[in-house]
C-alpha positions as CSV (number, residue, x, y, z in Angstrom):
1,M,-5.3,-12.2,-22.8
2,R,-2.1,-10.5,-21.9
3,A,-0.1,-9.3,-18.9
4,L,-0.5,-5.6,-19.1
5,S,1.4,-2.9,-17.2
6,R,0.1,0.6,-17.4
7,V,3.2,2.4,-16.1
8,S,2.7,6.0,-15.2
9,P,4.9,8.7,-16.8
10,D,5.7,9.7,-13.3
11,Y,7.1,6.3,-12.4
12,L,10.6,6.6,-10.9
13,A,12.5,3.7,-12.6
14,P,14.7,1.8,-12.9
15,I,14.9,-0.5,-9.9
16,L,18.2,-2.0,-8.9
17,P,18.6,-5.8,-8.6
18,N,17.8,-7.3,-5.2
19,T,15.9,-4.3,-4.1
20,E,13.1,-5.4,-1.7
21,R,9.7,-4.0,-2.7
22,A,6.2,-4.5,-1.4
23,V,3.5,-6.1,-3.4
24,Y,0.0,-4.9,-3.1
25,I,-3.3,-5.9,-4.8
26,F,-5.3,-3.0,-6.3
27,L,-9.0,-3.4,-6.8
28,R,-11.4,-2.0,-9.5
29,P,-15.1,-2.7,-9.6
30,C,-15.9,-5.4,-12.2
31,V,-19.3,-6.9,-12.0
32,Q,-21.6,-8.3,-14.7
33,T,-24.7,-6.2,-15.1
34,F,-28.2,-7.1,-16.3
35,K,-29.4,-5.6,-19.5
36,G,-32.8,-7.0,-20.1
37,P,-36.0,-4.8,-20.1
38,Y,-37.0,-6.2,-16.6
39,T,-33.8,-7.6,-15.2
40,R,-32.0,-4.3,-15.5
41,Y,-33.7,-3.2,-12.3
42,L,-31.6,-5.8,-10.5
43,N,-28.6,-3.5,-11.0
44,L,-29.9,-1.3,-8.2
45,P,-29.1,-3.7,-5.3
46,I,-25.9,-4.7,-7.1
47,R,-24.7,-1.1,-6.5
48,L,-24.6,-2.0,-2.8
49,I,-22.1,-4.8,-3.2
50,Y,-20.2,-4.2,-6.5
51,K,-17.1,-2.8,-4.6
52,R,-16.6,-6.0,-2.6
53,T,-13.1,-7.4,-2.9
54,E,-14.2,-10.8,-4.3
55,L,-16.3,-9.1,-7.0
56,S,-13.5,-6.8,-8.1
57,H,-10.8,-6.9,-10.7
58,W,-7.4,-7.6,-9.2
59,G,-4.1,-6.4,-10.2
60,F,-0.6,-6.1,-8.7
61,L,1.3,-3.0,-7.6
62,I,5.0,-3.7,-7.0
63,S,6.0,-0.6,-4.9
64,T,9.2,0.7,-3.3
65,E,7.0,1.9,-0.4
66,I,7.2,-0.8,2.3
67,P,4.2,-0.7,4.8
68,S,4.6,-0.3,8.5
69,T,5.3,-3.3,10.7
70,D,1.7,-3.0,11.9
71,T,0.4,-4.0,8.4
72,G,0.5,-7.7,8.0
73,P,-0.2,-9.7,4.8
74,G,-3.8,-9.5,3.8
75,K,-4.4,-6.1,5.4
76,K,-5.6,-3.0,3.6
77,C,-3.5,0.1,3.8
78,T,-3.0,3.5,2.3
79,L,0.2,4.5,0.6
80,R,1.9,7.6,1.7
81,E,3.3,8.5,-1.7
82,P,1.2,8.5,-5.0
83,W,1.4,5.0,-6.3
84,E,2.0,6.3,-9.8
85,R,5.5,7.4,-8.7
86,T,6.5,4.4,-6.7
87,S,4.8,1.4,-8.2
88,Y,4.9,-0.9,-11.2
89,P,1.4,-2.0,-12.0
90,L,0.6,-5.4,-13.5
91,E,-2.8,-7.0,-14.4
92,L,-4.5,-9.5,-16.6
93,D,-6.1,-7.7,-19.6
94,V,-8.6,-9.0,-22.1
95,P,-8.4,-6.4,-24.9
96,D,-10.9,-8.0,-27.3
97,L,-13.5,-10.7,-26.6
98,D,-15.0,-10.4,-30.2
99,E,-18.2,-12.4,-30.3
100,A,-17.9,-13.4,-26.6
101,A,-18.3,-9.7,-25.7
102,K,-22.0,-9.7,-26.6
103,G,-24.1,-9.5,-23.5
104,V,-21.0,-9.4,-21.3
105,N,-19.8,-6.5,-19.3
106,V,-16.1,-6.7,-18.4
107,G,-16.1,-3.3,-16.9
108,S,-18.0,-1.6,-14.1
109,F,-21.6,-1.0,-15.3
110,E,-20.2,-0.8,-18.8
111,R,-20.2,2.6,-20.5
112,R,-22.3,4.5,-18.0
113,F,-20.0,3.6,-15.1
114,P,-16.6,2.8,-16.6
115,T,-14.0,0.8,-14.6
116,T,-11.8,3.2,-12.6
117,Q,-9.7,3.1,-9.5
118,T,-12.1,4.2,-6.8
119,T,-10.0,3.8,-3.7
120,R,-6.5,4.6,-2.5
121,K,-6.5,1.6,-0.2
122,F,-4.5,-1.5,-1.3
123,I,-4.2,-5.0,0.0
124,Y,-0.7,-5.8,1.2
125,V,0.5,-9.2,0.1
126,G,4.2,-9.5,0.8
127,T,7.7,-8.4,-0.4
128,T,9.8,-9.5,-3.3
129,T,13.3,-8.8,-4.7
130,L,12.4,-9.6,-8.3
131,T,12.9,-6.9,-10.9
132,N,10.1,-5.6,-13.1
133,D,11.4,-7.6,-16.1
134,E,11.5,-10.8,-14.1
135,I,8.0,-10.4,-12.8
136,Q,6.7,-9.5,-16.3
137,E,8.4,-12.6,-17.8
138,K,6.7,-14.8,-15.2
139,A,3.4,-13.1,-15.7
140,E,3.5,-13.8,-19.5
141,V,4.1,-17.5,-18.7
142,V,1.1,-17.5,-16.4
143,V,-1.1,-15.9,-19.1
144,E,0.0,-18.5,-21.6
145,F,-0.7,-21.2,-19.1
146,L,-4.2,-19.9,-18.6
147,R,-4.6,-19.8,-22.3
148,R,-3.6,-23.5,-22.6
149,E,-6.1,-24.3,-19.9
150,G,-8.9,-23.0,-22.1
151,G,-8.6,-19.2,-22.2
152,Y,-10.3,-16.4,-20.3
153,H,-13.4,-17.3,-18.3
154,G,-15.2,-14.8,-16.0
155,I,-15.4,-17.3,-13.2
156,Y,-12.8,-20.0,-13.6
157,R,-9.9,-18.3,-15.4
158,N,-9.9,-14.7,-14.6
159,C,-7.8,-11.9,-13.2
160,Q,-8.0,-13.3,-9.7
161,H,-6.6,-16.7,-10.7
162,F,-3.9,-14.9,-12.7
163,I,-2.9,-13.1,-9.4
164,E,-3.0,-16.2,-7.3
165,I,-0.9,-18.3,-9.7
166,L,1.5,-15.5,-10.3
167,S,1.9,-15.1,-6.5
168,S,3.4,-18.6,-6.4
169,F,6.2,-17.4,-8.6
170,I,6.8,-14.0,-6.9
171,F,6.7,-15.2,-3.3
172,D,8.8,-18.4,-3.4
173,R,11.3,-17.6,-0.7
174,E,11.5,-20.2,2.1
175,G,9.4,-19.4,5.1
176,Q,7.7,-16.5,3.3
177,Q,4.0,-16.1,4.2
178,I,1.4,-14.3,2.2
179,R,-2.3,-13.9,2.4
180,L,-4.6,-13.4,-0.6
181,P,-8.2,-12.2,-0.6
182,K,-11.1,-14.6,-1.2
183,R,-11.8,-15.1,-4.9
184,A,-15.2,-14.8,-6.5
185,D,-15.4,-18.5,-7.4
186,K,-15.1,-19.5,-3.7
187,C,-18.3,-17.7,-2.8
188,L,-21.6,-19.6,-2.3
189,G,-19.8,-22.5,-0.8
190,G,-18.1,-23.5,-4.1
191,V,-21.4,-24.1,-5.9
192,L,-20.1,-22.2,-8.9
193,W,-17.6,-25.1,-9.5
194,L,-20.3,-27.6,-10.3
195,G,-19.3,-29.3,-13.6
196,M,-15.8,-27.7,-13.5
197,W,-14.1,-29.9,-10.9
198,K,-10.8,-30.5,-12.7
199,F,-10.0,-26.8,-12.4
200,R,-11.1,-26.4,-8.8
201,N,-7.9,-27.4,-7.2
202,I,-5.9,-24.2,-7.3
203,G,-2.9,-26.0,-5.7
204,K,-2.8,-28.5,-8.6
205,R,-3.1,-25.7,-11.1
206,I,-0.2,-23.8,-9.5
207,E,1.9,-27.0,-9.6
208,N,1.1,-27.4,-13.3
209,A,1.9,-23.8,-14.0
210,R,5.3,-24.1,-12.3
211,E,6.0,-27.2,-14.4
212,F,5.0,-25.3,-17.5
213,Y,7.3,-22.4,-16.5
214,E,10.2,-24.8,-16.1
215,Q,9.5,-26.3,-19.6
216,T,9.4,-22.8,-21.2
217,R,12.6,-21.8,-19.3
218,Q,14.4,-24.9,-20.6
219,E,13.2,-24.3,-24.1
220,K,14.3,-20.7,-24.0
221,E,17.7,-21.8,-23.0
222,K,17.9,-23.9,-26.1
223,L,16.4,-21.2,-28.3
224,P,17.5,-17.8,-26.8
225,S,15.5,-15.8,-29.4
226,C,12.1,-17.4,-28.7
227,N,9.4,-16.2,-26.4
228,V,6.4,-17.7,-24.7
229,A,4.2,-17.2,-27.8
230,T,6.7,-19.0,-29.9
231,L,6.7,-21.9,-27.5
232,A,2.9,-22.0,-27.6
233,E,3.1,-22.4,-31.4
234,K,5.4,-25.3,-30.8
235,G,2.6,-27.0,-28.7
236,L,4.5,-26.7,-25.4
237,G,2.1,-27.0,-22.5
238,D,-0.8,-28.3,-24.5
239,E,-3.9,-28.3,-22.3
240,T,-4.5,-32.0,-23.0
241,R,-1.4,-32.7,-21.0
242,L,-2.1,-30.4,-18.1
243,Y,-4.5,-32.6,-16.1
244,Q,-3.5,-36.2,-17.0
C-alpha cells in the first residue's frame, strides 16, 4: 500500500502556506466481479449498482476552487475549472497484490472495463489550510498505520477507511464540521463485520492512528533523517499494541 498522488502536468503549483482550499472526494467504480462459468452472469445486474458511492473507490482532491455557499459538506457538486489544473489528488494505491491478486478484481470489471473517472461530480467534504506536503506526510502515516493493523483488505482496511482516518488529520480545527459518505462495510446493517469486531469501531481506530502519528512525529524529531518506513522497521506502532 502507498499514498499515491497522480498530479497532472497542468496542475498550477505551488500553494502558499495557510491558503484555504476545498477538499472533495472523487469516486471511481471499483467492484469485485464474478469470473466462474455460471456466476459470471451475475455481473449483469451488478452493472446497475456498481457506480454507487459506497461501492466505489474513494480518493481526495484538494482544490483551490471553493464551492458556493449553497454546497454544504456531503453534497455533490461540479467544479467550474478542470480539476487537473486546480487540484492535488491523493488516494490509497495497492500497486501489487502478488498471490492475493488471483481471483480478485481491484478495478472496475478488470481489463474489459478498466477503472476510470466516469463523472465530473465530486463530494464536498470541507476546507483545509494544510499544504500538499503536510497532507502527504499525514497520509503516509495513515498508510503505515493500516499496514500495522494487518494490511490491505477489500472490506475492513481499504481506500474508504484510508480517507476517513486521514480526514481526522486534515479537518481538526475546532468547530469544523464535515460529512463523509457511507462506507461499503456499513451496508447490510453491519453484517460484514461478523468476526472482525475489534476493527469495527472507527472512532477507536482514529484515536489509535492519532496516537501512532504522535509517536512517529516524536521519533522523527529525534531522528530528523528517518521516515515512516524507517520507524516501521524499528517496530513503532506494532499491531499487537494497537488494540490492547
